[in-house]
N, C-alpha and C positions, 0 to 999 in steps of 0.2 A: 600646695598653694599657701601664700601667706596672707594673714588678714591685713588689709591696707592701714587699718587704724591702730591695732595693737602689736602686729607683727607675729601673732600666734599662728603656728602651722595648722591649717585646716585641710580637710579632705574635700576636694571639689565634688559637688554633686551635679551629675549631668542633668540637663533639663529634658523633661519628659514632654510628650505630646500635650498632656493635660496642663502643664505649666504655660505653654505658649498661648493656650486659649483663655488663660486667666491673666494675661499680662495687663499692666496698667494702661498702655496705649490702646489695646483692643476695648477695655472697659471704657476709656474716654471716647472712643468712636462710638460704642453703643450708647453711651449718655448723650452724645450729641444728636443721634437718630431720635432717641426717646424724647428729648427736650423739644423736638420739632412738633410733637404731638400735644394736644391739650390734656389736662389733668384726667379727665374721665377715660380717654382713650389709652393714656399711659398705663392707667390701673388695670384696665381690660387687657392690654397687651402683656403686662407682667404676669397676670393671671394665666394667660394662655401659655406663655413661655414656661412658667412653673409647672402647669400641668403636663406639658409636653416632656419636659425634662424628667418629671416624676414618673410618668407612665411609659416612656419609650427609652429602654436601656442604652440604645445607641446615641441618644441625645444627652445623656447625663453630663457630658464634657461641655455641652453648649456649642458645638461645631456649627449647628444650623441657625443659630440666633441671628447672626449678622446678615446672612442671605434672607431670612424671614423678614427682619425689619426692614431691609432695603425694598424688599418686594411689596410690603404693605404701605410704605410710605407714599407710593403713587396712587393708592385706592383712596377714594373719597371717604372721609370720616363717617358720614350718614351711611354709606353702604356698608361699612364695616359694622356699625352699631345695628343696622337691620339684619345682617347675616347672623349676628350673635343672638337675636331674639329668636331665630329658627332653630338654634341648637337645642338638642334634647335635655341637656343638663342646665340649661338657662344661664349661662356664664354671668 
């Protein structure tokens, strides 16, 4: 494969599963969902997502982030905040 700018011959690198989950389009969609939330809820959701990705090996690629965000957008903000107060680690 040739570089479109300089013409240098480069080896094509196949896209892996992890690359598709980190695409700019996916990130833009995640950002749109996050921007629908107010600042305090966004902060809380980011912490929850980071904790999930750090503690559950199968979620390190972030495959479950979009379904998670879509599911919680239909839940009332006050209900989410009340649930987090009941958690043992006190998010």
